[in-house]
C-alpha atoms as one frame of an Amber mdcrd trajectory, in Angstrom:
protein
  -4.711 -22.245 -27.609  -5.451 -18.563 -28.172  -9.066 -17.887 -27.241  -9.063
 -14.110 -27.695  -7.694 -12.096 -30.598  -5.206  -9.240 -30.227  -7.877  -6.864
 -31.481 -10.342  -7.971 -28.806  -7.702  -7.533 -26.092  -6.836  -4.081 -27.410
 -10.458  -2.987 -27.580 -11.107  -4.175 -24.032  -8.037  -2.620 -22.408  -7.878
   0.595 -24.445 -11.462   1.382 -23.429 -10.835   0.767 -19.725 -11.050   3.988
 -17.727  -7.761   4.619 -15.896  -8.130   8.332 -15.160  -8.609   7.883 -11.405
  -5.249   6.120 -11.120  -2.999   8.443 -13.148  -0.453  10.511 -11.201   2.585
  12.632 -12.006   5.912  11.083 -10.994   9.111  12.781  -9.792  10.198  13.343
 -13.399   7.002  15.271 -14.150   5.683  12.437 -16.305   2.143  11.132 -16.060
   2.041   7.469 -15.074  -0.541   4.938 -13.944  -0.091   3.429 -10.488   1.269
  -0.101 -10.675  -1.161  -1.786  -8.283  -4.141  -0.046  -9.865  -2.990  -1.136
 -13.334  -2.576  -4.679 -12.035  -6.100  -4.616 -10.608  -7.518  -3.476 -13.937
  -5.595  -6.179 -15.787  -6.814  -8.812 -13.339 -10.367  -7.603 -13.884 -10.136
  -8.166 -17.629  -7.553 -10.951 -17.989  -6.785 -12.596 -14.625  -4.494 -15.181
 -16.241  -2.099 -12.590 -17.674   1.572 -13.166 -16.823   4.871 -11.324 -17.097
   8.537 -12.079 -16.506  11.640  -9.928 -16.458  14.318 -11.251 -18.750  17.718
 -11.898 -17.101  21.130 -11.216 -18.592  23.793 -13.905 -19.009  24.571 -13.674
 -15.276  20.966 -14.031 -14.184  20.501 -10.353 -13.292  17.228  -8.636 -14.191
  18.994  -5.777 -15.951  21.121  -5.555 -19.070  24.219  -3.323 -19.053  25.114
  -1.399 -22.191  28.571  -0.361 -23.402  28.335   3.150 -21.896  27.646   1.826
 -18.378  23.918   2.489 -18.475  21.427  -0.344 -18.385  17.942  -1.369 -19.401
  15.299  -3.802 -18.222  13.461  -6.239 -20.478  10.139  -7.967 -19.949   7.822
 -10.384 -21.702   4.104 -10.148 -20.961   1.511 -12.707 -22.044  -2.218 -12.046
 -22.337  -4.521 -14.785 -23.607  -1.600 -16.528 -25.284  -0.282 -13.387 -27.000
   3.240 -12.287 -26.051   4.905  -8.891 -26.214   8.530  -8.248 -25.278   9.463
  -4.671 -24.325  12.485  -2.884 -22.895  13.135   0.371 -21.047  16.322   2.289
 -20.137  16.902   2.713 -16.420  16.617   6.475 -16.116  16.143   9.408 -13.808
  14.799  12.813 -14.856  14.292  11.308 -18.337  18.059  10.637 -18.671  19.714
   7.216 -18.689  21.941   6.697 -15.647  25.129   4.726 -15.161  25.613   2.172
 -12.380  21.916   2.221 -11.363  21.025   1.494  -7.744  18.603  -1.181  -6.596
  15.935   1.522  -6.231  16.562   2.728  -9.788  16.198  -0.859 -10.985  12.971
  -1.399  -9.045  11.494   1.844 -10.398  12.410   0.908 -13.975  10.886  -2.554
 -13.574   7.559  -1.107 -12.403   7.592   1.441 -15.231   8.282  -1.286 -17.753
   5.536  -3.466 -16.328   2.869  -0.818 -16.969   4.485   0.005 -20.321   3.924
  -3.617 -21.358   0.285  -3.298 -20.296   0.124  -0.203 -22.504   1.325  -2.277
 -25.454  -1.825  -4.354 -25.001  -3.962  -1.207 -24.732  -4.227  -0.333 -21.032
  -3.657   3.429 -20.542  -1.855   3.506 -23.893  -2.644   7.220 -24.216   0.090
   7.957 -21.662   2.714   7.081 -24.265   1.240   9.301 -26.993   2.916  12.710
 -26.974   0.684  15.781 -26.926  -2.333  13.562 -26.449  -5.202  15.023 -24.449
  -6.341  13.059 -21.421  -8.501  10.161 -22.577 -12.212   9.960 -21.892 -13.005
   6.270 -22.473 -16.155   4.492 -21.417 -16.395   3.483 -17.764 -16.269  -0.163
 -16.789 -17.490   0.513 -13.267 -18.655  -2.972 -12.370 -15.446  -4.652 -13.551
 -13.209  -2.203 -11.751 -15.268  -2.374  -8.549 -14.836  -6.140  -8.439 -11.072
  -5.928  -8.952  -9.967  -2.983  -6.814  -9.351  -3.807  -3.155 -10.869  -1.844
  -0.283  -9.209   1.381   0.878  -7.215  -0.262   3.648  -5.771  -2.931   1.368
  -4.870  -0.404  -1.309  -3.198   1.837   1.277  -1.157  -1.145   2.484  -0.041
  -1.842  -1.083   0.927   1.791  -1.672   2.869   1.779   1.618   4.852  -1.298
   0.626   5.486   0.114  -2.838   6.807   3.379  -1.345   9.526   1.397   0.496
  10.155   4.102   3.116  12.351   1.803   5.185  15.074   1.965   2.519  15.519
   5.757   2.765  18.974   6.924   3.797  18.214  10.603   4.396  15.321  12.853
   5.412  14.824  14.336   1.954  14.377  10.921   0.377  12.005   9.877   3.160
   9.802  12.922   2.712   9.828  12.571  -1.084   8.705   8.946  -0.939   6.118
   9.737   1.721   4.673  12.501  -0.454   4.473  10.032  -3.324   2.585   7.634
  -1.044   0.163  10.389   0.067  -0.365  11.371  -3.566  -1.341   7.779  -4.342
  -3.909   7.878  -1.512  -5.382  11.154  -2.771  -5.568   9.879  -6.333  -7.431
   6.795  -5.116  -9.744   9.034  -3.051  -8.593   7.495   0.241  -9.183  10.241
   2.808  -7.808   8.622   5.972  -4.181   7.496   6.018  -4.047   4.242   8.016
  -0.254   4.510   8.230  -0.012   8.085   9.558   1.179   7.030  13.025   3.488
   4.434  11.513   5.126   7.117   9.384   5.707   9.437  12.331   7.303   6.587
  14.286   9.488   5.627  11.346  10.510   9.237  10.740  11.472   9.748  14.399
  13.497   6.528  14.404  15.252   7.403  11.143  16.055  10.994  12.169  17.499
   9.790  15.477  19.632   7.259  13.627  20.905   9.797  11.122  21.663  12.335
  13.856  23.653   9.780  15.844  25.676   8.899  12.740  26.893  12.474  12.260
């Protein structure tokens, strides 16, 4: 039974302040951090759900005739469903034969896009729209957002530095991780030593493989 109308959901989420969690990705596009968006959703509608739709072979991506692919997702909030899709892309261009990292990135982008369909940070998908200045929901956000250490752990896992196959990729992902910390106003990096150890191990491995 639907207990909340679509309008009520929209009004709640569209007036949630997301400015502290918006960053610029590698494509130069402003996005909201996935874990922060999840925290805000949990604050307002903790029973919300989502699922990625599989193709006929059970894969969570759908290939198109030109070799590119898209991801599809259904999100449910208070009994209301929205199904959305997104091309797997890089530098705003669809790519053919996407890698597992490309797929993972597209899935996270689509997840927050679905939240935007319900109102959360919807301004990010409005071209030439000035940065929003909605009302603050400080108490709700404070209850939902984890402490600095927990958030840093989540950003570290999301960065997936272990999967890097070269130094450039490692440094790019690490910079993205540091940017997430700065955006969340986390001054001390609890994984600084861990990164240096990982970098040394990776560089030694790559050098030995030459």
